[in-house]
C-alpha positions as CSV (number, residue, x, y, z in Angstrom):
1,M,0.0,0.0,0.0
2,N,1.4,3.4,-1.0
3,E,1.1,6.0,1.8
4,T,2.3,9.5,1.9
5,M,4.7,9.9,4.8
6,V,5.5,13.4,5.9
7,C,7.8,15.1,8.4
8,V,6.6,18.6,9.4
9,V,8.1,21.2,11.7
10,G,5.7,23.7,13.4
11,N,4.2,25.0,16.6
12,V,1.4,23.5,18.6
13,A,-1.7,25.7,17.8
14,T,-4.2,24.1,20.1
15,Q,-4.0,22.4,23.5
16,P,-3.8,18.6,23.0
17,V,-7.0,16.8,23.7
18,F,-6.5,13.3,25.3
19,R,-9.2,10.6,25.5
20,E,-9.2,7.0,26.6
21,T,-11.2,4.9,24.2
22,A,-12.1,1.2,23.9
23,T,-9.2,0.7,21.5
24,G,-6.7,2.6,23.6
25,A,-5.5,6.1,24.3
26,S,-6.0,8.8,21.6
27,A,-4.7,12.4,21.5
28,R,-5.1,15.2,18.9
29,F,-3.9,18.7,18.4
30,R,-3.5,21.3,15.7
31,L,0.0,22.1,14.3
32,A,0.7,25.4,12.6
33,V,3.4,25.3,9.9
34,T,4.4,28.7,8.7
35,Q,6.6,29.3,5.6
36,R,9.4,31.8,6.2
37,Y,11.3,33.6,3.5
38,W,13.9,36.3,3.2
39,D,12.5,39.7,1.9
40,R,15.4,41.3,0.0
41,E,13.7,44.6,-0.2
42,K,13.2,44.9,3.6
43,N,16.3,42.9,4.4
44,A,14.4,40.8,6.9
45,W,12.7,37.5,7.4
46,R,9.0,37.5,6.7
47,D,6.2,35.0,7.5
48,G,4.4,33.5,4.5
49,H,1.4,31.2,4.4
50,T,0.5,29.1,7.4
51,N,-0.8,25.5,7.0
52,F,-2.7,23.8,9.8
53,F,-2.6,20.1,10.3
54,T,-4.7,18.0,12.8
55,V,-2.2,15.6,14.4
56,W,-3.6,12.3,15.7
57,A,-1.6,10.1,18.1
58,N,-2.6,6.7,19.4
59,R,-1.8,4.3,22.3
60,A,1.5,5.0,24.0
61,L,2.3,8.0,21.8
62,A,-1.0,9.6,22.8
63,T,-0.1,9.1,26.5
64,N,3.3,10.7,26.0
65,V,1.8,13.6,24.1
66,Q,-0.5,14.3,27.1
67,A,2.5,14.4,29.4
68,S,4.9,16.3,27.2
69,V,3.2,18.6,24.7
70,S,1.8,22.1,25.4
71,L,0.3,25.0,23.4
72,G,2.9,27.0,21.5
73,E,5.8,24.5,21.7
74,P,7.9,23.8,18.6
75,L,7.5,20.2,17.4
76,V,8.7,17.8,14.7
77,V,5.9,15.4,13.6
78,R,6.4,12.4,11.4
79,G,3.5,10.3,10.1
80,R,1.0,9.5,7.4
81,L,-0.7,12.4,5.6
82,K,-4.4,12.0,5.1
83,I,-6.4,14.6,3.1
84,R,-10.1,14.6,3.8
85,S,-12.8,16.5,2.0
86,E,-16.4,17.0,2.9
87,Q,-19.5,19.0,2.0
88,R,-20.9,21.3,4.6
89,D,-23.8,23.6,3.9
90,G,-23.3,23.3,0.2
91,Q,-19.6,24.2,0.4
92,S,-16.6,21.9,-0.1
93,W,-14.1,21.8,2.7
94,A,-10.7,20.1,2.8
95,G,-8.5,19.3,5.8
96,A,-5.1,17.7,6.3
97,D,-4.6,15.1,9.1
98,I,-1.4,13.5,10.1
99,E,-1.6,10.1,11.8
100,A,1.6,10.5,13.8
101,S,4.2,7.7,14.2
102,S,6.6,9.9,16.1
103,I,6.6,13.4,17.7
104,G,9.4,15.3,19.3
105,H,10.4,18.8,20.4
106,D,12.4,20.8,17.8
107,L,15.8,21.1,19.5
108,A,16.8,23.7,16.9
109,R,14.6,26.1,18.9
110,G,15.1,25.0,22.5
111,T,16.0,22.2,24.9
112,A,14.2,19.2,26.2
113,A,14.8,16.6,28.9
114,F,13.9,13.1,28.0
115,R,12.2,10.9,30.6
116,R,11.6,7.2,29.8
117,A,7.9,6.5,30.1
118,L,6.7,4.0,32.7
119,R,4.7,1.0,31.7
120,G,1.7,0.2,33.9
121,D,3.6,-2.6,35.8
122,Q,7.0,-0.7,36.2
123,T,8.5,1.4,38.9
124,P,11.1,4.2,38.4
125,E,13.7,1.9,40.0
126,Q,12.9,-0.9,37.5
127,I,13.4,1.6,34.6
128,A,16.8,2.6,36.1
129,D,17.9,-1.0,36.4
130,Q,17.0,-1.7,32.7
131,D,18.9,1.5,31.6
132,P,22.2,1.7,33.4
133,G,23.6,5.2,33.7
134,R,20.1,6.8,33.7
135,G,19.1,5.9,37.2
136,S,17.5,8.5,39.5
137,G,19.1,9.6,42.7
138,H,22.6,10.1,41.3
139,A,23.7,13.7,40.8
140,S,26.0,12.8,37.9
141,G,23.3,10.7,36.2
142,H,25.5,7.6,36.2
143,S,24.8,4.5,38.2
144,S,27.7,3.2,40.3
145,D,27.1,-0.4,38.9
146,A,26.7,0.7,35.3
147,V,28.7,-1.3,32.7
148,P,31.4,1.0,31.3
149,R,30.9,1.8,27.6
150,P,33.9,2.2,25.3
151,E,34.6,5.7,24.1
152,P,33.2,6.1,20.5
153,D,35.7,6.8,17.7
154,W,34.7,10.3,16.6
155,E,37.4,10.6,13.9
156,T,35.8,11.6,10.6
157,G,38.7,11.8,8.2
158,P,42.3,10.8,7.5
159,A,43.6,14.2,8.6
160,E,42.2,13.7,12.1
161,Q,43.5,10.1,12.6
162,S,46.5,9.6,14.7
163,E,47.5,6.2,13.2
164,P,49.9,6.2,10.3
165,A,48.2,5.7,6.9
166,E,49.9,2.3,6.3
167,R,48.2,0.8,9.4
168,R,44.7,2.0,8.6
169,E,42.2,-0.3,7.0
170,P,41.0,0.8,3.6
171,V,37.5,2.4,3.4
172,L,35.3,0.8,0.7
173,A,32.9,3.1,-1.1
174,M,29.4,1.6,-1.7
């Protein structure tokens, strides 16, 4: 099945509405996505047209939206685009919905603190045990019995590598 997947960046335009249904949790809110462009005549950024999308989240994503998303916050939303059209009072209306698969705060415009969600049968201590280094109660954020992780190799090119060229393994282009 061909579906139109989109990724949109915008601001929350309405307070999210959360409901528990027979099929699980559901949340919806409106997302405003405004075009910005550089006006050469005025030498300034200008706002263009604003598109509004109704974002739908289900199950665990809906529960996390309820706990994390508020009016006015900048978000990145990824999901399936669905265009709906209907007749009301003799006029045609069209709307755009996004059935979200993931939602997150736009870190280009601010900061966020991630908290792992609890399942119904878990305590915060159980979460900390499953995710070493993220336990609560430690000022540094590292658990004393966490398994040490090797330092990642951040080198990106031959100029930054400390090993002589003859000892490096060749890089194969794909």
